[in-house]
C-alpha positions in Angstrom: 138.5 330.0 139.6 137.6 329.3 135.9 134.1 328.0 136.4 133.2 330.7 138.9 134.7 333.4 136.4 132.4 331.9 133.6 129.1 332.3 136.1 130.3 335.9 136.5 130.9 336.7 132.9 128.0 334.7 131.2 125.9 333.1 133.8 122.7 333.9 135.7 124.3 335.7 138.2 125.1 339.3 140.0 128.4 340.2 141.1 129.4 343.0 143.5 132.4 344.4 145.6 131.0 344.2 149.3 132.9 346.7 151.5 133.3 345.4 155.0 133.7 347.9 158.0 136.6 347.7 160.4 137.5 345.7 162.3 137.8 343.1 159.6 138.1 340.0 161.8 135.8 336.8 161.7 133.4 337.2 164.5 132.5 340.9 163.9 132.0 340.2 160.2 129.7 337.3 160.7 127.6 339.5 163.1 127.3 342.0 160.2 126.4 339.4 157.8 123.6 337.8 160.0 122.3 341.1 161.7 123.0 343.8 159.0 124.5 345.8 162.0 127.9 347.5 162.4 129.6 345.7 165.4 131.8 347.5 167.9 135.4 347.3 168.2 135.1 345.3 171.5 134.1 342.5 169.2 137.9 342.1 168.3 138.6 340.9 171.9 135.5 338.9 171.9 136.6 337.1 168.5 138.7 334.9 170.7 135.8 333.4 172.5 132.6 334.4 170.8 129.5 334.3 173.1 126.1 333.5 171.8 124.6 336.3 169.8 121.4 337.5 171.4 120.7 340.3 168.7 117.8 340.0 166.2 119.5 338.1 163.3 118.9 336.2 160.0 119.4 332.7 161.3 117.0 333.3 164.2 114.3 334.7 161.9 114.9 331.7 159.5 114.5 329.1 162.5 111.4 331.1 163.6 109.9 330.5 160.3 110.5 326.8 160.3 113.4 326.6 157.9 116.0 324.0 158.6 119.7 325.0 158.7 122.9 323.0 158.2 126.3 324.4 159.1 129.9 323.2 158.5 133.0 325.2 158.8 134.5 327.9 161.2 133.2 327.1 164.7 132.7 330.9 165.3 129.3 330.2 163.9 128.5 327.5 166.3 129.4 329.8 169.3 127.4 332.5 168.0 124.2 330.5 167.1 124.6 327.4 169.5 120.8 326.3 169.1 120.1 327.4 165.4 121.5 324.5 163.4 119.6 321.2 162.6 123.0 319.7 161.9 126.7 321.1 162.2 130.3 320.4 162.2 132.5 323.1 163.5 136.3 323.5 162.9 138.6 325.8 164.9 139.5 328.8 163.0 142.4 329.7 165.1 145.0 326.9 164.2 146.3 329.1 161.1 149.1 326.7 160.2 146.6 324.1 158.9 145.0 324.8 155.6 144.1 321.5 154.5 142.2 319.5 157.3 140.1 322.5 158.1 138.6 322.4 154.5 138.7 318.6 154.1 136.4 318.6 157.3 133.9 320.8 155.4 134.0 319.1 152.0 133.7 315.5 153.5 129.9 316.5 154.3 129.1 317.9 151.0 128.2 315.0 148.7 125.8 313.5 151.3 124.3 316.7 152.2 123.6 317.7 148.5 121.8 314.5 147.8 119.4 315.2 150.7 116.3 317.5 150.4 115.6 317.9 154.2 117.2 321.4 154.7 116.4 324.9 153.4 119.7 326.7 154.1 123.3 325.4 153.9 126.1 327.6 155.2 129.7 326.4 154.5 132.5 328.5 155.8 135.9 327.4 154.4 139.1 328.4 156.4 142.0 327.4 154.1 142.5 330.4 152.0 142.5 332.7 155.0 145.0 330.3 156.9 147.3 330.4 153.8 147.4 334.2 153.9 148.4 334.3 157.7 151.1 331.5 157.0 152.8 332.9 153.8 151.1 335.9 152.4 148.7 336.6 149.5 151.5 335.6 147.0 152.1 332.2 148.2 152.3 329.3 145.7 149.6 327.7 148.0 147.0 330.3 146.9 146.3 329.1 143.3 145.9 325.3 144.1 143.6 326.4 146.9 141.5 328.8 144.7 141.2 325.8 142.2 139.8 323.7 145.0 137.3 326.2 145.8 136.3 326.6 142.3 135.6 322.9 141.9 133.5 322.9 145.2 131.3 325.8 143.8 131.0 323.8 140.5 129.8 320.7 142.5 127.3 322.8 144.5 126.0 324.7 141.6 125.6 321.5 139.3 123.7 319.9 142.3 121.4 322.8 142.5 120.7 323.1 138.9 120.0 319.3 138.6 117.4 319.8 141.4 115.6 322.6 139.4 115.3 320.4 136.5 113.2 318.1 138.4 110.7 320.9 139.1 111.9 322.5 142.4 111.8 326.2 142.9 114.8 328.4 142.0 117.7 328.3 144.4 120.1 331.0 145.4 123.8 330.2 145.8 125.7 333.2 147.6 129.6 333.2 147.3 131.1 335.9 149.7 134.1 336.6 151.8 133.8 337.8 155.4 136.9 340.0 155.0 139.9 340.6 152.7 143.6 340.1 153.1 146.3 342.6 153.3 149.6 342.4 151.5 151.2 340.7 154.3 148.4 338.2 154.5 146.7 339.2 157.5 143.4 341.2 158.2 141.6 343.2 160.7 142.3 346.8 159.6 140.6 349.1 157.2 142.9 349.2 154.1 141.4 348.5 150.7 142.5 344.9 150.3 141.1 344.0 153.7 137.7 345.7 153.4 137.0 344.8 149.8 135.1 341.3 149.5 133.7 339.7 146.7 129.8 338.9 146.5 128.4 336.8 143.8 124.8 335.8 143.9 124.0 332.9 141.4 120.4 331.8 140.7 118.4 330.7 137.6 115.9 333.4 138.7 118.4 336.0 137.4 118.7 337.0 133.8 121.7 335.4 132.0 124.6 337.8 131.2 125.9 338.4 127.6 129.4 339.5 128.8 131.3 340.6 131.7 130.1 343.6 133.4 131.9 345.9 135.9 130.8 344.9 139.4 129.0 347.5 141.4 129.9 348.4 145.0 127.7 347.6 148.0 128.1 347.5 151.7 128.5 344.1 153.4 125.5 344.8 155.6 123.3 345.3 152.6 123.4 341.3 152.3 121.2 341.0 155.2 117.9 342.8 153.9 118.5 341.2 150.4 118.7 337.6 151.8 115.9 338.3 154.4 113.3 339.4 151.8 114.7 336.7 149.3 113.8 334.1 151.9 110.4 335.7 152.9 111.7 336.7 156.2 111.5 339.8 158.5 114.6 342.2 158.1 116.4 342.2 161.6 115.4 345.2 163.7 119.1 346.6 164.1 120.1 346.2 160.5 121.6 349.4 158.9 121.7 347.8 155.3 119.6 348.5 152.2 118.5 346.4 149.6 120.7 345.3 146.6 118.3 346.6 143.9 119.6 344.6 141.0 119.0 341.4 142.7 115.2 342.1 142.5 115.2 343.6 139.0 113.5 340.7 137.4 110.5 340.8 139.7 107.4 342.9 139.0 107.5 346.6 139.8 104.9 346.2 142.5 107.0 343.7 144.3 110.1 345.9 144.0 108.2 348.8 145.5 107.0 346.6 148.1 110.4 345.3 149.2 111.7 349.0 149.1 108.9 349.9 151.5 109.6 347.1 153.9 113.4 348.1 154.0 112.5 351.7 154.4 110.0 351.2 157.2 112.4 349.1 159.1 115.1 351.8 158.8 112.8 354.4 159.6 111.8 352.6 163.0 115.4 352.2 163.7 116.1 355.8 163.1 113.3 356.9 165.5 114.8 354.6 168.1 118.5 355.9 167.9 118.1 359.5 166.9 116.4 362.2 169.3 115.8 364.6 166.4 115.0 362.1 163.7 112.6 364.4 162.2 115.3 366.6 161.1 117.1 363.7 159.2 116.9 364.1 155.4 116.3 360.2 155.0 113.2 360.6 157.2 111.5 363.2 155.1 112.6 361.3 151.9 111.1 358.2 153.1 107.7 359.8 153.9 107.7 361.5 150.5 108.2 358.2 148.8 105.5 356.7 150.9 103.0 359.2 149.5 104.0 358.7 146.0 103.8 355.0 146.6 100.3 355.5 147.8 99.5 357.4 144.7 100.8 354.6 142.5 99.0 351.9 144.3 95.8 353.9 143.8 96.3 354.0 140.0 97.4 350.3 140.0 94.2 349.2 141.6 92.1 351.3 139.4 93.5 349.3 136.5 95.5 351.9 134.9 98.0 350.3 132.6 99.5 353.4 130.9 103.0 354.4 130.4 102.2 357.1 133.1 101.7 354.3 135.7 105.3 352.8 134.8 106.9 356.3 134.9 105.5 357.0 138.2 106.7 353.5 139.7 110.1 354.2 138.3 110.1 357.6 139.9 108.9 356.1 143.4 111.5 353.5 143.1 114.2 356.3 142.6 112.9 358.0 145.7 113.0 354.9 147.8 116.5 354.3 146.8 117.6 357.7 147.7 115.7 357.6 151.1 117.1 354.0 151.8 120.7 355.5 151.1 120.3 358.5 153.2 118.9 356.7 156.2 121.5 353.8 155.9 124.2 356.6 155.8 122.8 358.4 158.9 122.6 355.1 161.0 126.0 354.0 159.9 127.7 357.0 161.0 126.2 356.6 164.6 127.7 352.9 164.7 126.5 352.3 168.2 125.4 353.8 171.7 128.2 354.7 174.0 128.1 353.7 177.6 129.1 357.1 179.2 128.8 356.1 182.9 131.2 353.2 182.5 133.4 355.3 180.5 133.5 357.9 183.0 134.3 355.5 185.8 137.1 354.1 183.8 138.5 357.4 183.2 138.3 358.4 186.8 140.4 355.5 187.7 143.2 355.8 185.3 143.5 359.5 186.1 143.7 358.8 189.7 146.6 356.5 189.1 148.5 359.2 186.9 148.0 361.9 189.7 149.3 359.6 192.4 152.3 358.9 190.2 152.9 362.6 189.6 152.4 363.5 193.3 155.0 361.0 194.5 157.6 362.1 191.9 159.9 363.7 194.5 160.0 360.7 196.8 160.2 358.3 193.9 163.2 360.0 192.6 164.9 360.7 195.9 167.9 358.8 196.7 166.2 356.1 198.8 163.4 355.9 196.2 161.0 355.5 199.2 157.2 356.0 198.4 154.8 355.9 201.2 151.2 355.4 199.9 148.8 356.1 202.8 146.3 353.3 201.7 145.8 352.2 205.4 144.9 355.5 206.9 142.6 356.2 203.8 140.6 353.0 204.1 139.9 353.8 207.9 139.1 357.4 207.3 135.6 359.0 207.6 135.8 360.4 203.8 136.5 357.0 202.5 133.3 355.6 204.0 131.3 358.7 202.8 132.7 358.4 199.3 131.9 354.8 199.3 128.3 355.4 200.1 128.0 358.2 197.6 129.4 356.0 194.7 127.1 353.2 195.7 124.0 355.5 195.6 125.1 356.9 192.2 125.5 353.2 191.0 122.0 352.4 192.2 120.5 355.4 190.8 122.0 354.9 187.2 121.2 351.3 187.1 117.6 351.8 188.2 116.9 354.5 185.7 114.5 353.5 182.7 117.0 354.1 180.0 120.2 352.5 181.7 122.0 349.7 179.8 125.5 350.2 181.0 128.0 347.6 181.5 128.5 348.1 185.2 124.7 347.5 185.7 125.0 344.0 184.2 128.0 342.6 186.1 127.9 341.0 189.5 127.7 343.2 192.6 131.0 341.7 193.9 132.7 343.3 191.0 130.9 346.6 191.3 131.8 347.0 195.0 135.5 346.3 194.1 135.5 348.9 191.6 133.8 351.4 194.0 136.0 350.5 196.8 139.0 351.2 194.7 137.8 354.4 193.2 137.1 355.8 196.8 140.3 354.5 198.4 142.3 356.1 195.6 140.6 359.3 195.9 141.1 359.3 199.6 144.9 358.6 199.0 145.1 361.4 196.5 143.7 363.9 198.9 145.8 362.8 201.8 149.0 363.0 199.9 147.9 366.4 198.6 147.1 367.5 202.1 150.5 366.3 203.4 152.3 368.3 200.8 150.4 371.5 201.4 150.7 371.3 205.1 154.1 370.0 205.7 156.0 371.9 202.8 158.9 369.8 203.6 161.6 369.3 200.8 162.5 365.9 199.8 166.0 364.7 199.6 166.1 364.7 195.7 169.5 365.4 194.4 169.7 366.4 190.8 172.8 365.5 188.9 172.5 368.7 186.8 171.9 372.3 187.8 169.5 372.5 184.9 168.0 370.6 181.8 170.8 369.5 179.5 170.1 369.3 175.7 169.4 365.5 176.1 167.0 366.2 178.8 165.0 368.7 176.7 165.0 366.4 173.7 163.7 363.5 175.9 161.0 365.7 177.5 159.9 367.5 174.2 159.9 364.2 172.3 157.8 362.1 174.7 155.2 364.8 175.3 155.3 365.6 171.6 154.4 362.1 170.7 151.4 362.1 173.3 150.2 365.5 171.6 150.4 363.9 168.1 148.0 361.1 169.0 145.2 363.6 168.5 145.8 363.3 164.8 144.5 360.3 162.9 147.3 360.7 160.3 150.1 360.8 163.1 148.4 357.6 164.5 148.7 355.8 161.1 152.1 356.8 160.5 153.2 356.9 164.2 156.4 354.7 163.2 157.6 357.8 161.4 157.7 359.7 164.8 159.5 357.3 166.5 162.1 356.9 163.8 162.8 360.6 163.7 163.1 360.7 167.6 165.6 357.9 167.7 167.7 359.4 164.8 167.7 362.7 166.6 168.5 360.8 170.0 171.5 359.2 168.3 172.9 362.6 167.1 172.5 364.2 170.5 174.2 361.3 172.1 177.0 361.6 169.5 177.6 365.3 170.6 177.8 364.3 174.3 180.5 361.7 173.2 182.3 364.5 171.5 181.8 366.8 174.4 183.2 364.0 176.9 186.3 363.0 174.9 187.2 366.1 172.7 186.9 369.0 175.3 189.4 369.9 178.2 188.1 368.4 181.5 187.5 370.6 184.5 190.2 370.1 187.2 187.5 368.9 189.5 184.7 366.5 188.3 181.9 365.4 190.4 180.1 362.4 189.9 177.6 363.5 187.6 179.2 366.2 185.5 181.7 365.6 182.7 181.0 368.4 180.4 183.4 371.1 180.1 183.5 374.7 178.9 183.1 375.3 175.3 186.5 375.5 173.1 187.2 376.8 169.6 188.2 374.3 166.7 192.0 374.9 167.0 191.9 374.1 170.6 189.8 371.1 170.2 192.3 369.7 167.4 195.2 370.4 169.7 193.4 368.6 172.5 192.9 365.5 170.4 196.6 365.4 169.2 198.0 365.7 172.7 195.8 363.2 174.4 195.2 360.7 171.7 192.1 358.7 171.6 192.0 355.1 172.7 189.9 352.3 171.3 187.3 353.0 174.0 186.7 356.5 172.9 186.6 355.3 169.1 184.1 352.6 170.1 182.0 355.3 172.0 182.1 357.6 169.0 181.0 354.8 166.6 178.1 353.5 168.7 175.6 356.4 167.9 176.7 356.2 164.1 176.3 352.2 164.3 172.8 352.7 165.7 171.9 355.2 163.1 173.0 352.5 160.3 171.1 349.8 161.9 168.0 351.8 162.1 168.2 352.8 158.6 168.5 349.1 157.5 165.7 348.0 159.6 163.5 350.8 158.2 163.9 349.1 154.8 163.1 345.7 156.1 159.3 346.2 156.8 157.1 348.9 155.4 154.5 349.9 157.8 152.0 352.3 158.4 149.1 353.1 155.8 150.5 355.4 153.2 153.5 353.3 152.1 152.7 349.8 153.4 151.7 348.4 149.9 155.2 349.4 148.5 157.8 346.4 148.3 160.2 346.2 150.9 163.3 343.8 151.8 161.1 341.4 153.7 159.1 340.8 150.4 162.2 340.3 148.4 163.7 337.9 151.1 160.3 335.8 151.4 160.1 335.3 147.5 160.9 331.8 146.6 164.0 332.7 144.4 165.6 334.5 147.3 165.3 331.8 150.0 169.1 331.0 149.9 169.7 334.7 150.8 167.1 334.6 153.5 168.5 331.3 154.9 172.1 333.1 155.1 170.7 336.2 156.8 168.7 334.1 159.3 171.8 331.9 160.2 174.1 335.0 160.5 171.4 336.7 162.7 171.2 333.7 165.0 175.0 333.4 165.3 175.3 337.1 166.2 172.4 336.8 168.7 174.4 333.8 170.5 177.6 335.9 170.8 175.8 338.9 172.1 173.7 337.0 174.8 176.1 334.2 175.9 178.1 336.3 178.1 175.3 336.7 180.6 174.9 332.9 180.8 176.4 330.2 182.9 178.1 327.2 181.0 175.0 325.2 181.2 172.8 328.1 179.7 175.3 328.9 177.0 175.0 325.3 175.9 171.2 325.5 176.1 171.1 328.8 174.1 173.4 327.4 171.4 171.1 324.3 171.0 168.1 326.4 171.3 169.1 328.6 168.4 170.0 325.6 166.4 166.7 324.3 167.2 165.0 327.8 165.9 166.7 327.4 162.5 165.7 323.7 162.3 162.0 324.6 163.0 162.1 327.4 160.3 163.8 324.7 157.7 161.1 322.1 158.7 158.1 324.6 157.9 160.0 325.4 154.6 161.0 329.1 155.5 164.7 328.5 155.2 167.1 325.8 153.8 170.0 323.7 155.3 173.1 323.7 152.9 172.3 320.1 151.8 168.6 320.8 151.1 167.8 321.5 147.3 164.3 322.7 147.7 161.3 322.8 150.0 161.0 319.1 150.3 159.5 317.4 153.5 157.7 320.6 154.7 156.0 320.1 158.1 154.4 321.8 160.9 157.8 321.8 162.8 156.1 320.9 165.9 159.0 318.6 167.2 161.6 321.3 166.5 159.7 324.0 168.3 159.0 322.1 171.3 162.8 321.1 171.4 163.4 325.0 171.6 160.8 325.6 174.1 162.5 323.0 176.4 165.6 324.9 176.3 163.8 328.3 176.9 162.1 326.8 180.0 165.4 325.5 181.1 167.1 328.9 180.9 164.3 330.6 182.6 164.3 327.9 185.2 168.1 328.4 185.9 167.7 332.3 186.1 164.8 331.9 188.3 166.6 329.7 190.6 169.5 332.2 191.1 167.1 334.9 191.8 165.3 332.7 194.5 168.7 331.9 196.1 169.7 335.5 196.1 166.5 336.6 198.0 166.1 333.5 200.3 169.3 331.9 201.0 172.1 334.6 200.5 172.0 338.2 199.8 174.4 338.1 196.8 173.9 340.9 194.4 176.1 339.1 191.7 173.9 336.0 192.0 170.8 338.3 191.7 172.3 340.0 188.6 173.2 336.7 187.0 169.7 335.4 187.5 168.2 338.6 186.0 170.4 338.3 183.0 169.6 334.6 182.3 165.9 335.2 182.4 166.6 338.0 180.0 168.4 335.3 177.8 165.4 333.1 177.9 163.2 335.8 176.8 165.8 336.2 173.8 165.5 332.6 172.8 161.9 332.7 172.8 161.7 335.8 170.7 163.9 334.2 168.0 161.6 331.1 168.0 158.6 333.2 167.3 160.0 335.7 165.0 159.6 335.2 161.2 163.1 334.5 159.6 163.2 337.9 157.9 162.8 339.6 161.3 165.6 337.8 163.1 168.0 340.7 162.0 165.6 343.0 163.9 166.2 341.0 167.2 170.0 340.9 166.5 170.3 344.6 165.9 168.4 345.2 169.0 170.9 343.3 171.0 173.6 344.8 169.3 172.4 348.3 170.0 171.8 347.3 173.8 175.3 345.9 174.1 177.0 348.8 172.5 175.0 351.4 174.5 175.3 349.7 177.8 179.2 349.4 177.3 180.1 352.7 175.8 177.4 355.1 176.3 175.1 354.8 179.3 177.8 353.7 181.6 180.7 355.9 180.2 178.7 359.0 179.9 177.0 358.3 183.3 173.5 359.0 182.3 171.1 358.8 185.3 168.3 356.2 185.6 165.5 358.5 184.3 167.5 359.5 181.1 168.5 355.8 180.6 164.7 354.7 181.1 163.4 357.1 178.6 166.0 356.0 176.1 165.0 352.3 176.6 161.4 353.4 176.3 162.1 355.2 172.8 164.1 352.3 171.3 161.5 349.7 172.5 158.8 351.9 170.5 160.9 352.0 167.5 161.7 348.5 167.5 157.9 347.6 167.8 157.6 349.2 164.3 160.8 347.7 163.0 159.2 344.3 163.4 156.6 345.4 160.8 153.8 346.3 163.5 151.6 349.3 163.1 148.5 350.7 164.8 146.5 348.6 162.4 145.1 345.4 163.9 145.9 343.6 160.4 149.6 343.5 161.3 149.4 341.3 164.2 151.2 338.1 163.3 148.8 335.5 165.0 150.9 332.6 163.4 153.2 333.0 166.5 150.6 331.7 168.7 150.6 328.2 167.1 154.4 327.6 167.1 154.9 324.1 168.4 151.2 323.1 168.7 149.2 320.6 166.8 145.8 322.1 167.7 144.4 325.4 169.1 145.0 326.0 172.8 143.5 329.3 173.8 145.9 330.6 176.7 149.3 329.6 175.0 148.0 331.1 171.6 147.0 334.3 173.3 150.2 334.6 175.4 152.6 333.7 172.4 150.8 336.2 170.0 151.0 339.1 172.5 154.7 338.2 173.4 155.6 338.2 169.7 153.7 341.5 169.0 155.3 343.3 171.9 158.7 341.5 171.8 160.5 344.8 170.9 159.2 346.9 173.9 159.5 343.9 176.1 163.2 343.2 175.2 164.1 346.9 175.9 162.1 347.0 179.1 163.6 343.7 180.4 167.1 345.1 179.5 166.4 348.3 181.2 165.8 346.5 184.7 168.7 344.1 184.2 171.0 347.0 183.3 169.9 349.2 186.1 170.2 346.2 188.7 173.7 345.5 187.7 174.6 349.2 188.1 172.9 350.1 191.2 175.1 348.6 193.8 178.1 351.0 192.8 177.0 354.4 191.8 173.3 354.6 191.9 171.7 352.5 194.9 168.1 353.4 193.9 168.4 353.1 190.2 166.1 350.3 189.7 163.3 352.2 191.7 163.8 355.3 189.7 163.9 353.5 186.4 160.6 351.4 187.2 158.9 354.6 188.3 159.8 356.6 185.1 158.8 353.7 183.1 155.5 353.5 184.7 155.0 357.3 184.3 156.0 357.0 180.6 153.3 354.4 180.1 150.7 356.2 182.1 150.9 359.6 180.4 150.1 358.5 177.0 147.6 355.9 178.1 145.6 358.2 180.1 145.8 361.1 177.8 144.6 358.9 174.9 141.8 357.4 176.8 140.5 361.1 177.4 141.0 361.9 173.8 139.3 358.9 172.5 136.3 359.5 174.6 136.0 363.2 173.4 136.3 362.1 169.8 134.0 359.1 170.0 132.0 360.5 167.1 135.0 361.1 164.9 134.8 359.7 161.5 137.9 357.6 162.2 137.1 356.6 165.5 136.6 352.7 164.7 139.2 352.5 161.9 142.0 354.4 163.5 141.5 355.6 167.2 139.9 352.4 168.5 142.7 350.1 167.3 145.2 352.5 168.8 143.5 352.4 172.0 143.8 348.4 172.0 147.2 348.6 171.3 148.0 351.1 174.1 146.0 349.1 176.6 147.8 345.8 175.7 151.3 347.6 175.6 150.9 348.9 179.1 149.6 345.7 180.4 152.4 343.6 178.8 155.5 345.6 179.4 154.3 346.9 182.9 153.9 343.4 184.0 157.5 342.5 182.8 158.8 345.6 184.8 157.0 344.6 187.7 158.3 341.0 187.8 162.0 342.2 187.4 161.6 345.2 189.8 160.0 342.7 192.4 162.9 340.4 192.2 165.4 343.3 192.7 163.3 345.0 195.3 163.0 342.0 197.5 166.5 341.8 197.6 167.6 345.3 198.1 164.8 346.0 200.6 163.6 349.1 198.7 159.9 350.3 199.2 
């Protein structure tokens, strides 16, 4: 951007690095720029459909002062400020595969608007640079031309404003800023330096012209609000925690500078009083009042006509006092970040704790041979304690909502929703009491039969690993680098499985072996070698031995594919190498090989028609990636004829729907027409195949090996480990859960919102459509856990008819417990640590991931289990 650089180096400008706060997504950042407050993390969810902003803000103050505002660009502004603009034209910011039309729609208004003089404020929010980052990263060849385009636009605006001033108008102010930065992967939302560091350049003829490049200072993004408000002669928004950017006003008189500082300090002081009970003890409060007294003394000398150096020195001293006071008050207010709705949080915690307690209480019945669980819901609803609890909860709700200081969420929703929550709360508590009472009074033992007389080494590993991961969530560092925990657990699991395989095939078997035990007494090394030489090892044994080792190799290669987490996310990895322009041939070959392997691993589950659909669908996946320029066909010489690939993607969607329809049809036939377990299993596996094809379409080309390795490990484990070693449903479920967690991170995901690949939500669409975009983005993000959860139910369903008739019930119960324990523990933990330094940058994003993970994977398990349950007649 040569023209902008010239203005920064030698023009009448001030340049800064403005630090944004997490979450670094568009809507919270716009709120920070216009209100000066620090939005809560719930705004990440609201970003998808922003409601009107009712909080005191700069645009409302400007409109109230009679200023005329024009806006062109991201339609998030239009949703936030629906009645503030004299003229506007919004463009959707969610269709990230478009980086030309979104900007052209802004620029087309520019020439005519700059010639007019009927407006006071013009806001332009360009989207192309952000979309290029999502599409191909910050190092894309598209970045340079887009920056030059932005430079030309800024030159046009600046030249127009300069020509106005030569005609006698007052000095104009041109502000160039970013709402957020861009990570190394081209995304944003987290708290890494590239995401929170944004440019801020203020250009005006009122500023002193520079003589050379100066090192830019660092300010907070919220500091823009008081600076712009006082520059425009407007009141500072009442919830602003920002402080004046003092260099912007250094050309004004000392009296005006002190006046501006006092206005900003008074506003922060009022906010501190409203939000802090012991505000008198705050350091900034005392510093501000001391500065006020000094300011009063300076005013007295000034009004007396004193023009000595003493007056100037005293004024500079007062200015420094104000700056220190503003810094202290702004820092104290920023640490508070928001007021917590403890009433609603406690109600939510009680609900999730009740669910977990019910799951724990019914464990003996859920893991019994029949997997039959009776939840006494009907008897609870007609009992006297239920009505008493219901009335008690209603009275608490009324008391809380009628209190003078109440502003909780549950007091602002409809009474229908409130009564639903109260009824659910009361009913679940009665169910808990009923189940507990039955267990205490009856003392009956369930018919649960354990395959082992005690815990095996594998059981100990699975138990300690699962609980250890839950405990580790109390550490911000463990959350940021959680992938390391799962990589370690998966490697340890593979070694433990390898040990079990060796025991099965290399030790002498007992004379009588029951269904569950295959482990024999320990042997010394000579005896073991003698056994091997006498019995020989068939191909099945060698394949079983090689499966854990193959899994280790695959996991090690996948770790090198995508760097994730925080500490090492900036380091180059295999995906960077593959996505560079000079290695497109290697990426194309790897993608093609992965798609071929996916076909051979999945096609065995499909009918002939579905096999053909799967083959054509995978060919369509490669065609889509070639159309958008990610990969090349052998006859292509370069990235010519790049398009959005809409036709190719929709071609694949047709085959996905076809395979899902075929599988669903078989499932319905097995339940309604004929009780055929083979037809049911076939239907489940075909639905699973459709999910695999959809994953292949949504995955970036460099991540297709992740999908292929996932399927390869599933196939090998199912064929040679879980079936041969006769692991029970609980053990198999925990292994699936662990692998699903590990593959979530193998995709390049993390507990940072910036790693979410939102481009997946726009595959095959010409414009932004909310529901499909949300579904596809969530599906792509959690495709690892989804695939393993789906495979779990399909595998257990195919095995249940022979050896374990209740294996699906056991598996689904264990999976529900595995998701409930960390979710409930983490909700309690986050509530307790709500004032922690990293609550918004680390703990809150993880909470969103946990909630969404529980919702998505549990929904899939419920679907598959329901299909199986209706057929088998289990409760």
